[in-house]
Every structure is written in structure tokens, then in C-alpha cells.
C-alpha positions in Angstrom: -35.6 59.5 25.8 -34.0 55.7 25.6 -36.4 52.8 26.8 -35.1 49.5 27.6 -36.1 46.2 28.9 -33.4 44.7 31.2 -32.8 41.4 33.0 -32.3 41.9 36.8 -30.0 39.7 39.4 -33.4 37.8 39.7 -33.2 36.8 36.1 -36.7 38.7 35.4 -37.6 41.0 32.8 -37.8 44.9 33.8 -38.9 48.0 32.5 -36.2 51.0 32.4 -34.7 53.8 31.0 -31.5 54.8 30.5 -30.3 58.1 32.0 -26.2 59.1 31.3 -25.1 55.3 30.7 -27.2 54.1 34.1 -30.5 51.9 33.8 -33.5 53.2 36.3 -36.3 51.0 37.1 -39.4 52.4 35.5 -41.5 50.5 38.0 -39.6 51.6 40.9 -38.8 55.4 39.9 -42.6 55.9 39.0 -43.6 55.0 42.6 -40.8 57.0 44.0 -41.9 59.7 41.8 -45.5 59.1 42.8 -46.5 58.7 39.6 -48.0 55.4 37.1 -46.0 53.8 34.6 -46.0 50.4 33.8 -42.7 47.6 34.3 -42.8 46.2 30.8 -43.0 47.2 27.2 -45.9 45.7 26.4 -48.1 47.4 28.5 -46.3 50.8 28.6 -46.5 50.9 24.8 -50.4 50.0 25.1 -51.0 53.8 26.3 -48.0 55.4 24.6 -48.8 59.1 24.6 -49.9 58.8 28.4 -46.8 57.0 29.3 -44.2 58.8 27.1 -45.2 62.3 28.8 -44.6 60.6 32.1 -41.8 59.1 31.1 -40.4 62.3 30.0 -41.5 64.1 33.1 -39.6 61.4 35.0 -36.4 61.8 33.7 -36.1 65.0 34.3 -36.8 64.5 37.4 -34.0 61.5 37.7 -31.8 63.5 35.8 -32.1 66.3 38.8 -32.0 64.4 41.5 -29.5 62.1 43.5 -32.3 60.2 45.3 -33.5 57.8 42.8 -31.7 54.9 43.0 -30.2 52.4 40.1 -32.1 49.6 39.0 -30.6 46.1 40.0 -29.0 45.5 36.3 -27.2 42.8 35.1 -28.1 42.9 30.9 -29.9 44.1 28.2 -32.9 42.2 26.6 -34.9 42.9 23.8 -36.4 46.1 24.3 -39.3 44.9 22.7 -39.8 41.2 23.9 -42.2 38.7 21.8 -43.8 42.0 19.4 -46.8 41.0 18.5 -45.6 41.0 15.1 -42.1 41.0 13.2 -42.0 42.8 9.6 -38.2 43.2 7.6 -38.0 45.3 4.8 -36.1 45.9 2.0 -34.8 49.5 1.4 -31.6 49.7 0.7 -31.1 49.7 -2.9 -27.3 49.4 -2.6 -27.8 46.0 -1.2 -30.2 44.9 -3.9 -28.4 46.1 -6.4 -25.1 44.3 -5.3 -26.4 41.3 -3.9 -28.3 40.6 -7.6 -25.1 41.8 -9.6 -23.1 39.2 -7.5 -25.7 37.0 -8.8 -25.1 37.4 -12.6 -28.6 39.3 -12.7 -29.9 42.4 -13.5 -31.2 44.9 -10.6 -35.3 44.3 -10.8 -37.1 47.3 -11.4 -40.0 46.2 -9.3 -37.6 47.7 -7.0 -38.2 51.2 -7.4 -42.1 51.0 -7.7 -43.2 49.9 -4.4 -41.9 49.0 -1.0 -41.9 45.1 0.3 -41.2 43.3 3.4 -41.8 39.5 4.7 -43.0 38.3 8.1 -40.4 36.8 10.5 -40.4 35.1 13.8 -42.0 37.8 16.4 -41.7 34.8 19.1 -37.6 33.9 18.5 -36.5 37.6 19.7 -33.3 38.2 21.6 -31.7 40.6 22.8 -27.6 41.2 23.6 -25.4 37.8 24.6 -25.4 34.6 23.7 -27.2 33.0 20.5 -28.3 29.7 20.6 -28.3 27.8 17.0 -28.7 24.3 16.1 -26.0 22.8 13.0 -27.7 23.6 9.9 -28.1 27.5 11.0 -24.1 27.0 11.0 -24.1 25.9 7.3 -23.5 29.5 6.1 -24.3 31.7 8.8 -24.8 35.3 8.2 -25.6 38.7 10.1 -27.3 41.7 8.5 -26.7 45.1 9.6 -30.0 47.0 10.3 -32.1 49.0 12.1 -36.1 49.2 12.7 -39.0 51.0 13.9 -41.2 50.0 16.8 -44.7 51.2 16.4 -46.3 52.8 19.0 -50.6 52.9 18.6 -52.7 50.7 16.8 -53.5 52.0 12.8 -54.9 50.9 9.8 -54.6 52.0 6.2 -51.9 54.8 7.6 -50.5 57.1 5.3 -46.8 57.7 4.7 -47.6 61.3 5.4 -48.6 60.3 9.2 -46.8 57.6 10.0 -43.7 59.0 11.4 -46.8 59.8 13.9 -47.1 56.0 14.8 -43.5 55.0 15.4 -42.4 55.1 19.2 -38.9 54.3 18.8 -35.8 52.9 16.3 -33.6 50.4 17.7 -30.7 48.6 16.0 -31.5 44.9 14.0 -29.5 42.1 13.5 -31.4 39.6 11.1 -29.6 36.5 11.5 -29.8 34.0 8.4 -28.8 30.5 7.8 -28.3 31.1 3.9 -27.6 27.3 2.8 -31.7 26.9 4.6 -32.9 30.3 3.2 -31.6 29.6 -0.4 -32.8 25.7 -0.2 -36.4 26.9 0.4 -36.6 29.8 -1.9 -36.1 27.6 -4.7 -39.8 27.1 -4.6 -40.3 31.0 -4.9 -41.2 30.9 -1.1 -39.3 32.3 1.7 -37.5 33.4 3.2 -38.8 31.5 6.5 -36.5 28.2 8.0 -33.6 30.4 6.9 -34.3 33.2 9.1 -36.9 32.1 11.7 -34.6 31.1 14.8 -33.0 34.4 15.6 -34.0 38.1 15.3 -31.9 40.4 18.0 -33.0 44.2 18.6 -31.0 46.4 20.9 -29.2 47.6 23.1 -32.5 50.2 23.7 -35.3 51.7 22.0 -34.4 55.6 21.0 -37.6 58.0 20.8 -37.8 60.1 17.7 -36.8 63.6 19.5 -33.3 62.1 20.4 -33.0 62.3 16.2 -34.1 65.7 15.6 -30.5 66.8 14.8 -30.2 64.4 12.7 -33.4 64.2 10.7 -33.4 64.3 7.5 -37.3 65.6 5.8 -39.1 64.3 2.8 -41.9 64.2 1.1 -42.3 60.5 1.8 -41.7 60.3 5.4 -38.0 61.3 7.0 -34.8 59.9 7.1 -31.9 60.0 9.5 -28.2 60.6 8.9 -26.6 58.0 11.1 -23.6 56.0 10.7 -23.9 52.2 10.1 -20.7 49.7 11.4 -20.7 46.1 11.7 -17.6 44.0 13.5 -17.0 40.3 13.5 -14.5 39.3 16.4 -13.3 42.6 16.7 -12.6 43.6 13.1 -14.7 46.1 10.9 -16.2 44.6 8.1 -19.5 46.7 7.5 -19.9 50.5 7.1 -22.8 52.2 6.1 -25.7 54.6 6.5 -29.2 54.8 7.9 -29.7 58.0 5.3 -29.3 55.1 2.4 -32.8 53.9 2.8 -34.2 54.4 -0.5 -37.5 53.8 1.0 -38.0 55.4 4.6 -40.3 53.5 7.1 -43.5 56.0 6.8 -43.3 54.4 3.1 -43.0 50.7 4.4 -45.8 51.5 7.5 -48.2 52.9 4.5 -47.3 49.7 2.4 -47.6 46.9 5.4 -51.2 49.0 7.0 -52.7 48.6 4.0 -56.3 46.6 5.0 -54.2 45.2 7.6 -54.3 46.8 11.5 -50.3 47.5 12.9 -50.7 47.4 16.5 -48.5 48.8 19.0 -45.4 47.3 20.1 -45.5 45.9 16.3 -41.4 45.6 14.7 -40.6 46.4 11.4 -37.0 46.0 10.1 -35.5 48.3 7.2 -33.5 45.7 5.4 -29.9 45.0 5.2 -27.7 48.2 4.5 -25.6 47.9 1.5 -21.9 46.2 2.5 -24.3 44.8 5.2 -23.9 41.1 5.2 -21.5 38.4 4.3 -24.2 36.9 1.7 -23.5 40.6 -0.4 -19.6 40.8 0.8 -18.6 37.0 -0.3 -20.0 37.3 -3.4 -18.2 41.2 -4.1 -15.0 40.0 -2.7 -15.0 36.6 -4.6 -16.0 38.5 -8.1 -13.2 40.7 -7.3 -10.7 37.8 -6.5 -11.4 36.0 -9.6 -11.0 39.7 -11.8 -7.2 39.4 -10.0 -6.9 35.8 -10.7 -7.2 35.0 -7.2 -9.1 32.4 -4.8 -11.1 33.3 -2.5 -12.5 31.7 0.8 -16.0 32.8 1.4 -16.8 34.2 4.9 -19.9 33.2 7.3 -20.2 33.2 11.1 -19.1 29.9 13.3 -19.7 28.8 16.7 -17.9 31.0 19.1 -17.7 33.9 17.1 -18.7 37.1 18.1 -21.1 39.7 16.4 -21.5 43.4 16.9 -23.4 45.9 15.3 -23.3 49.7 16.0 -25.5 52.5 14.4 -24.4 56.2 16.1 -27.0 57.3 18.7 -28.5 54.1 19.0 -25.8 52.3 20.2 -23.9 48.9 20.4 -25.8 45.5 20.0 -23.4 42.8 20.7 -24.1 39.0 20.3 -21.7 35.8 20.2 -23.1 32.5 18.4 -23.1 29.4 20.3 -23.8 26.0 19.0 -26.6 23.9 21.0 -25.3 21.6 22.8 -27.8 18.9 21.8 -27.9 20.3 18.3 -29.5 18.1 15.2 -30.0 19.0 11.6 -32.7 18.2 9.1 -30.6 19.2 6.1 -29.5 15.3 6.0 -33.6 14.4 6.0 -34.0 15.2 2.4 -35.8 13.7 0.5 -34.6 12.2 -2.7 -35.8 14.4 -6.1 -38.2 11.9 -8.1 
């Protein structure tokens, strides 16, 4: 099942279900079917087990009938608007190793010992379309090709063996990153925060686990999936990878994240960047290769007006356009001199 949060022609957020590339309004269709389902993702997730079964039944009825009207659809919003919290993992070893190699440092052995994550701004989550940024964000603005899970039910101290049962579904994630701001603050051994708190995009829909059964790879530490990942910058393919290359499963990340902490329905947890999945990594690799050839390399970053599209097999395509704010300001020029 594919669940969507969409904007209608009145610019209202609505919960829908995607069937054969058509969006159907969950609330309107459920009333027509004489069942009760919420009109927003937050309430849908509050009673996931019950609502999921009702929605599956509704999906079957819509698929077998011509009497249900399609939604007054305009665009996809984030499947989970304003999630209770948002974490992003660090699960792809290839990305970590390449980024460190490009900085001239060895691979950190602790990567293989435990999965880590950071918190990002759950109130700066968007779906497809324009992403408004400030001047400083355009100072080495980067994409990150990722995917994410949405938590289906509350839980604490969840083991990796049971964690997959806590996943409502999967979606594409773009962890937009202002690298100059990020690297500046991480000199003080904190962050990333200011370099990543302005925009994360999710979408276009939430795919429930049953849709991925044919590509599931069972492991002793939770499920993996064989899904092709791609990123396009202004229509040009710049990154390719596969979700199966995760060295830490979502189940293991959930186990770590829930240790001593309550996870809540609607929480979002990202995978981290796939290998080759951002310009920070790619620029370093391209620059090193150019030096070996005796050539000069000019780094590539996102800029005002650029379009970035992320595609993941079975999860759809998430497209965003970068737009500089009309009233943009800067904080980089307000730094105090070093004493």
C-alpha cells in the first residue's frame, strides 16, 4: 500500500492512498465505504494496526470499483508532515570510507561496532517542489541520497529481532546540507546541526512493508531490501547505489535509537547517505582523480534554480527545486574574530 499526504486545490493537507497512479482521499472514500479512517497521517499512525487493515480493505474496494472518485490533488507533501522526531543514521560504509579517504584519513574502525545517528529538525520537513534557502545555505549546498523508515507504534528498548514490526513504511529522503555551515560548526566537535536544520525532504509516498516482500533480504539483524537508488542533478545522473548496501539495518538502528528512549508513532529515521550519494563525497573523489591526471577540478554544488531528483525503485521519485529566499540574510559574515 502507498499512503500519501497531499495538498488539494484549497492548499489543505489531506491523507490519501495511491492506487494505479491515482490519488484517492482517505477520509472521503472511507465514508463512501461506510468505514471510519482518519484524514491525516498523524491520526492514522496513532492506531496503526487497526487503520492499516481498514485501509487495505478500502484499497481493495477502490481497485474493484469505479464508484470512488479520485482526489482533488495538486502535489505531494511529506508523507509524515512535522514528525514527532527525526533521526538520520550513518549506515553505508562505502560513503563513510570514501569521504574519509578523500580527507586523507583512515576509515574509523568504530563504524563497524555500533550504528550511530543524529537528530535533525523535524519542523523543517517538506515534500516535493520548491525548497526555500538562505544565502549561506548556497555556500556548498549539497543533496544526500537516502531512504527512511516511519515508526508505526510507540516502543522502548526495541530489539533488532522485533524492530521490523515497528516499521509502518519506507520513503525517499533528501538530507539537504549546507556544507560550509556544517564544517564550520563541526570544528568544535558538535553538529551537524546548523548546516542541516533548514530542510529535509521526504516522499513522494510511504510504501508499506508488504509492497517490498519480493525484494526483501532477511538477515539475523533485521531486513534489508534490494532497491536501486539514483540521483539526478538538472536531469543528469550523478549518483547510483542500492539500499541493500546498508551495513547497518534499520532494525539495528531502531534498537540503538530506542535504548532507554521511547520511540513514537510517526518518528522518522533515515538511513544516511548511500555510497556516491552526495557531492561532498563525489567532489573529493573527482578532485583526487583529477590530481592524479594532473588536471584542475572545479567542485560541483547545488545552486539557485537547480533541480535535484532522487529515485528509488518501488519508492518513486522525489523532485525538489532550490530557490533563494527573496529576503535572504547571512550569518557567515557575522562571525567574531578569533582571539
